[in-house]
C-alpha positions in Angstrom: -7.4 -6.9 8.6 -6.3 -10.3 9.8 -7.2 -12.1 6.6 -4.8 -13.8 4.3 -5.6 -13.5 0.6 -2.4 -15.1 -0.8 -2.4 -12.3 -3.3 1.3 -12.3 -4.0 1.3 -16.0 -5.0 -2.1 -16.0 -6.7 -2.0 -12.5 -8.3 -4.2 -13.6 -11.2 -7.3 -14.0 -9.0 -10.7 -12.7 -10.0 -10.5 -10.1 -7.3 -7.1 -8.8 -8.4 -8.3 -8.7 -12.0 -11.4 -6.8 -11.0 -9.5 -4.2 -9.0 -7.2 -3.7 -12.0 -10.2 -3.3 -14.3 -11.8 -0.8 -12.0 -8.7 1.4 -11.6 -8.3 1.5 -15.4 -12.0 2.5 -15.9 -11.6 5.3 -13.3 -8.6 6.7 -15.0 -10.2 6.4 -18.5 -13.3 8.3 -17.2 -11.0 11.0 -15.8 -9.3 11.4 -19.2 -12.6 11.6 -21.2 -14.8 14.4 -20.0 -18.0 13.1 -21.5 -17.6 9.8 -19.6 -17.5 11.7 -16.3 -21.2 12.1 -16.4 -23.1 9.1 -15.2 -25.9 9.2 -17.8 -23.8 8.8 -21.0 -21.4 6.5 -19.2 -24.2 4.0 -18.5 -24.4 3.3 -22.3 -20.8 2.4 -22.6 -19.1 -1.1 -22.5 -17.0 0.1 -19.7 -20.1 0.6 -17.5 -20.9 -3.1 -17.9 -17.3 -4.1 -17.1 -17.4 -1.8 -14.1 -20.6 -3.4 -12.8 -19.2 -6.9 -13.2 -16.0 -6.0 -11.5 -17.9 -4.3 -8.6 -19.9 -7.5 -8.1 -16.7 -9.5 -7.7 -15.1 -7.0 -5.3 -18.3 -6.7 -3.3 -18.5 -10.5 -3.0 -14.9 -10.7 -1.9 -15.4 -8.1 0.9 -18.6 -9.8 2.0 -16.7 -13.1 2.3 -14.0 -11.3 4.4 -16.7 -10.0 6.7 -18.4 -13.3 7.0 -15.1 -15.1 7.7 -14.1 -12.6 10.3 -17.5 -12.8 12.1 -17.1 -16.6 12.3 -13.6 -16.4 13.6 -14.5 -13.6 16.0 -17.4 -15.5 17.5 -15.1 -18.5 18.2 -12.5 -16.4 20.1 -12.5 -17.0 23.9 -13.9 -13.9 25.6 -10.6 -13.2 27.5 -8.6 -13.2 24.2 -11.0 -10.9 22.3 -9.4 -7.6 23.2 -5.8 -8.7 22.7 -6.4 -10.2 19.3 -8.6 -7.5 17.8 -7.4 -5.9 14.5 -9.2 -3.0 12.8 -11.8 -5.1 11.2 -12.6 -6.8 14.5 -13.1 -3.5 16.1 -15.5 -2.4 13.3 -17.5 -5.6 13.8 -17.6 -5.1 17.5 -18.9 -1.5 17.1 -21.6 -2.9 14.9 -22.4 -5.7 17.4 -22.7 -3.1 20.1 -25.4 -1.2 18.2 -23.3 1.5 16.5 -24.8 3.0 13.3 -22.4 1.0 11.1 -23.8 -1.0 8.2 -22.0 -3.8 6.3 -21.6 -1.3 3.4 -19.8 1.1 5.8 -17.5 -1.7 6.8 -16.8 -2.6 3.2 -16.0 1.0 2.4 -13.5 1.0 5.3 -11.9 -2.1 3.9 -11.7 -0.6 0.5 -10.0 2.5 1.9 -7.4 0.5 3.7 -6.7 -1.9 0.8 -6.6 0.6 -2.0 -6.0 3.9 -0.4 -3.5 2.7 2.1 -1.5 -0.3 0.9 -1.2 0.5 -2.8 0.2 4.0 -2.2 2.6 2.7 0.4 3.8 -0.1 -1.9 4.3 2.4 -4.7 6.4 4.8 -2.5 8.4 1.9 -1.2 9.2 0.5 -4.6 10.3 3.8 -6.1 12.4 4.6 -3.0 14.2 1.2 -3.4 14.8 2.0 -7.0 16.3 5.4 -6.1 18.6 3.8 -3.5 19.8 1.3 -6.0 20.7 4.2 -8.4 22.4 6.3 -5.6 24.9 4.1 -3.7 26.3 7.1 -1.7 22.8 7.7 -0.3 22.3 4.0 0.5 25.6 4.0 2.4 24.5 6.9 4.6 21.3 5.0 5.4 23.4 2.0 6.3 25.6 4.2 8.6 22.5 5.5 10.3 21.2 1.9 10.8 24.5 0.9 12.4 24.4 3.9 14.7 20.9 2.9 15.9 21.3 -0.9 16.0 25.0 -1.5 16.3 26.6 -4.4 14.3 24.8 -5.6 11.2 25.0 -9.1 12.8 22.3 -8.0 15.3 18.7 -8.9 14.6 16.9 -6.3 16.6 13.2 -6.0 17.2 12.6 -2.6 15.6 10.6 -0.3 17.9 8.7 2.9 17.2 11.5 4.9 18.9 14.1 3.3 16.5 12.0 4.4 13.5 11.8 7.9 14.9 15.6 8.1 15.0 15.9 7.3 11.3 16.1 11.0 10.4 18.2 10.6 7.3 16.0 7.8 5.9 13.0 10.1 6.5 14.6 12.7 4.3 15.4 10.1 1.6 11.8 8.8 1.5 10.4 12.3 1.2 12.7 13.1 -1.6 11.8 9.9 -3.4 8.1 10.8 -3.0 8.8 14.2 -4.4 10.5 12.7 -7.5 8.0 9.8 -7.9 4.7 10.9 -6.2 2.5 7.8 -5.5 -0.6 9.9 -6.3 0.3 11.6 -9.6 -2.8 13.8 -9.8 -4.8 15.9 -7.4 -8.6 16.2 -7.9 -9.3 18.8 -5.3 -8.1 22.3 -4.6 -6.6 22.5 -1.2 -6.5 25.8 0.8 -4.1 24.5 3.4 -1.7 21.7 4.2 -3.2 18.3 4.8 -1.8 14.8 5.5 -3.9 11.6 5.2 -2.3 8.6 6.8 1.2 9.8 5.8 2.8 9.2 9.2 1.8 5.5 9.4 2.7 4.9 5.8 6.2 6.5 6.3 6.7 4.2 9.4 5.8 1.2 7.3 8.3 2.2 4.5 11.1 2.9 7.0 10.6 -0.5 8.7 10.8 -2.3 5.3 13.8 -0.3 4.1 15.7 -0.7 7.4 15.3 -4.5 7.2 16.3 -4.7 3.5 19.3 -2.4 3.6 20.8 -4.2 6.6 20.6 -7.5 4.8 21.2 -6.6 1.1 23.0 -4.1 -1.0 20.7 -2.5 -3.6 22.2 -2.3 -7.1 20.8 -1.2 -10.5 19.3 -4.0 -12.6 21.5 -5.6 -15.3 21.0 -4.5 -18.0 20.1 -1.0 -16.7 16.7 0.5 -17.7 14.5 3.5 -17.1 11.0 2.9 -15.7 8.2 3.7 -18.2 6.0 5.8 -16.0 2.2 5.6 -16.4 -0.5 7.5 -14.6 -3.0 5.1 -13.0 -4.7 5.5 -9.6 -1.2 5.5 -8.3 2.0 6.1 -10.2 3.2 2.9 -11.9 5.9 1.6 -14.2 4.7 -0.3 -17.3 8.0 -2.2 -17.5 8.2 -2.9 -13.7 10.6 -1.6 -11.1 13.8 -3.6 -11.4 16.8 -3.7 -9.0 19.4 -6.2 -8.1 20.1 -7.5 -4.6 23.5 -8.5 -3.2 23.6 -10.2 0.2 25.8 -8.3 2.6 28.7 -10.0 4.4 27.7 -10.0 8.0 
């Protein structure tokens, strides 16, 4: 979106806490049938917590939109097209008279932040965990990297074509997703195959793993442990996902 939230360094922000509270409430409602109905749910403490969290999240997205509008208006006209990200494009559509409200834009941000990045991060984390536990698979990924890029001393600019060549890594990621599915539950009945954003997510994961594996050897954590899986909006581990990194000799 072109906005820095510094979330990794300031994880205990009100926005992060509100998102965590909302995901917990959603899962709690899913597990308790009587709370799925809006009328009885309105009389619960969770409803009040949900409303408070929604206000924080809504204000956060409004601030993102406001900041982007200001930055967008200050861009020289000749630089606008080259520096546009997805949020810039949404604001441009709105500016050009498209039927796109601020709520529509906030919903799109929500989809990308929660529906896209969280699932991708989950799949990446569990894939790295699996690689640390299976050194023979990791070695084959490294061999594939050397075949594509040559010596590990190279610092290539990874291209889309390079990512497409990583066939073995593709299979490894898909197997990790099978064992540790980022979305542990399905709320709809599908009558045919469907993929939502999977291609882009896989490219992101492949790019990250490629960089990590070429620089570090992934090892199990010491002492070893098993992740304590918990069903949230995405699959999670209550005790974290721990691996060790050993810098490769280049």
